N, C-alpha and C positions, 0 to 999 in steps of 0.2 A: 770112501769118499762121499762129501756131502752132496745133496742132491740139488742142483741149482734151478730157479725158476727161469725159463727162456721164453722169449718172445719174438714172433715173427714180423717183420714188417714188409708187406708186398706179399700178397698171394696169387701174383700172377706168373707163376714158373711152376715147373714141374719139379722144381729143387726143394720145394717146400714140404711135397709130400715125400721125397726122399729123406729128407733130414727127420721129418716125424716117424717114419719108418725106423729109422736106425737109432733114434732117441728115446721114442715113447712106447715101443713095443719091445718088452724085454723078452718076448717069446723068438725075436728075430735072431737067427744065428750069427748075423754081424751087429748085433746089438752095441751101441757105445754108451755105456753108463756114465752118471755124473750129471745127468740135467732131465728136465721134464718140460716139453713145450706146453705152455700153459695159456698164453695170449697170442691174439693175433690182430693184425690190422689189415683189411682186404687191398685198398689202394686200388690201382689199376689206372692207365692213362688211355683216354679216350682215343687220341689220333694215333693208336699204336695197337693194330688188332691183335697180335700176339701177346699183347699184354691183357688189353680191356676183355677180350673173348674169352681168357680162361680163369677170369676172378671168380665167378659165381661157382664153377666146378671145384676149384681148389678150397674155395672158403667152405663148400659143403662138406668136403671129404674131411677137411681139417676138424671142422666142428663135430661131424656126426660120427667119425672112426677115431679120432683122437682126442676129443673132448677139450679144444681149443676155444677159448672165450674169446669172442671178437669185440674189439674196442673201435673207438673211433677217431684214432688219430694216431701217428708215431708217437708223440710224447705219452700219451696216455699208455702204449704198451710198455716203454722204457720205464715209466713210473711204477708199473705193477710187477717187474720182473728183475732178476739179478743181473742178466746178460742178454744181448740183442743178436739176432739172427737177421739181418737188414737184407733181405732176399728181392727187393723191388728189382723188375728185369729191366726197366728203362733206365738207363744209366744218366739219362738228362736230368732226372729230379732227385738224384742221391744226394747232391749238396743240399738242396733245400729241405729234404726228409733228414738228414743227419744234423743240419742245423738246429732243427727242434729237439733231438735227443741228446746232443752232445753236452749240455750243460749238466746233463743227470748223470754223466761219468760212466756209464754202464759198459762194460767190456763188450766191443761190437765187431762182429765180422760182417764186412761189406761184400756182398756177391758180386760178381764180375758183370758187367764191366764196372770197375771202381768209378770211373767218370767217361763223358764224352768229349772233355776238351782238357787241355793241360792246366787252364786257369781253374777250372772246377776241381780238378786234382788237387791242385797246389791249395785251394781254399779249404778243402776238407781235411787236409794234412794240417793245415794251421788250426782248424778249429779243434781237431783231436789233442794237438799239443797245448792249445792255448787252455782248455779246460782240464787237461789231463786224462782224457777218455782212450783207455787202451782200445787199438784199432788195428785191424789188419784186413788184407784182401787177396783172393786167390782163385785161380781156376783148380777145379778138381784134378787136371791133369798132371799139375806138379806132384800130384801124390799116386799117381799111377805106378803100380807094383815094378814094372819091367824098368820104368824110367829112374825111380830111387835107387834101383839096385845098379843101374848103369853109372849113376851120378857118384855112388858111393865106392865103386871099384875103380880105384885108383893105380891099379897095378901097370896101366899104359901110360903114366906120366900125368903131367897138369894138362888142362884142356887148352888146345890151340885153335879151337873154331867149333861150330855146330851148325846143323840144318835140319828143320823140322818142317813138316807137312801136315796139312789137313783140308776139310772142306772150307770154303769161304763164302757161304752164303750172304747175301745182302740184304740189309734191311734200312730203309730211307732214314728212318728215325734213331739209328744207332749207324753212324756214318761208315763206310768203307771196311776199314779193317777191325773197327770195334766189335761187330757182332760176332764174328766167328774166329777172327784172326787173332782175339786175344789168347786163345787157348794155346795157339802154337808159339805167341810171343811170350806166353808165361813161362812155357818150357825153356825157350831161347833165355831168357833172363836168368830161370833157375840154374842153367847151365853155366852162362858167361858172366853174370852179375852186372853191376851197373858199369858206365864208362863208355856207352855208345855216343860219338861224335856225330855220326850223319847217317842217313839212309836215303836209299833210293829205289824205286819200284819200276819193273818191267811187267806190262800187263797188255793181255788180250781179252776179248770178251768172256773168255771162260777159265782163264788163269791169271794168277799174279804171284811175282815173285818180289819179295822185300828183302834186301841186302843191307845190313848194318856194319857200319866199320867201328869199330871200336878204338878207344885212344892208343891202347898198346898194339895195335895193327892186326888183332884178330877180326876175322869176319864171322857175322852170323846171318842166317838165313831163314826166313820163314815163305814158304810156297802154299800158295790157296787155291783150290779149283772148284768150280761148281758144276762140273758135268762127268766127272770121275767117281769114285767110290768116297765113300764117308768115313775112311779110316784115318786116324791119326798115327804117327811116328816121326822118326827122324834118325840122324846120326850124330854120335857125339865124337868129334876127333880129338886125340890125344897126341903126345909125342911119339909113342910106340904104337899104338893102336886106333884103331876107330870101331866104334862100338856101335852097331844097329839097335834100335829101340822099337820093339811092338807095343805100342801102350794099351793094346786089348789083352798082353800076356799079363800073368801075374795077378796080386790081389787087386781089388775095384778099387778106383780112384776115388769115388765119392765117400768109401770107408775111411780110406786115410787122410781124406779131408776133414771129415767129421770128428775123427780121433785128434786131429791136430786142433781144430777149434776147442774142443771139451779141455785139452790140455790149457790152451790159450786162457778161458774161461776161468779155469781155476787157478791161474797166475803164473802161468808159464809164459815167458817172453813171446812177442809176436815172431811167428815163423819167417814172415815176409816182412822186411822193413819198409815202413812208409816211403822212405827215400827212393827205394827200388821201384815201388808201384808206380809213385809219382813219374820218375823217369821211362817206365814200361808205358805209361799213358800218353807221352810226349812222343815215344818212338812211333806209336799207333798214328797219332796225330800228324806226324811228319812225314809217315808213309802216304797217309791220305793225301798231304799236299803234295807230295811227289806224283802219286798216281794222278791228281789233277793238273798237273803242269807238265806232262808228256815225260815223266820219269827223270826229271832233274834231280839232282842231289839236294836234300834239305837237311840243313845244321838242325840238331836238337837243342 
């Protein structure tokens, strides 16, 4: 397998250190071969403390421990590499940054959240299609070992519905469900696919439940909490069985995601279609609209 030169855009998330440890360190027992992270753009959003306060530490770590060269813009990074890990934690600026690199047509993994408005999500997808830039986005939880095993086990018949749960911490700059709700929504969409018609939210100060109605009559639920534990999980309902999924069981999600990214960078089709990602962002946006309007049903 050819070793691709990889670039990181946005060094304001723990994901960058995770990717570097899996990709650049051949001694790592979970090493994912096929690439080497060689360039990075630190970035950082001054009005988002969980972004700007992390940049210096991760920049130093990537430079000193993994010999990543720091460059001055997203475009400069894309020009220096074969493929891009677009890891900027602030979904509000993904469109502007992707617009810089899309014309260079580098295969790109865009970390969650893909965008924080459906308009931005559609614009990112249109840029990718216009320039012929291979692009996909995903939460690592799509690749949790127990989850992928449950999806693969079709002995119970076709999927009739699904419910997923997890923490729902709030960040003003990444509104409502976008910051942590995206993890449960990614698992929901990986299970049910596209086709959600509407969503409504029931909320208290500490708990929120978003129920989506699919056009074929199936229901999909994500539950978020701010005072309980930080575990993720769910149940997949099939015609003859209901399968509980403990996300913490089985192989690590970040390893599975990194393996999928590397296959994609080496020419495999995008494992998550842009159409699905754009609808997922609209699902979260509609959930935010419902929670802001007393729980009324909002059409996608």
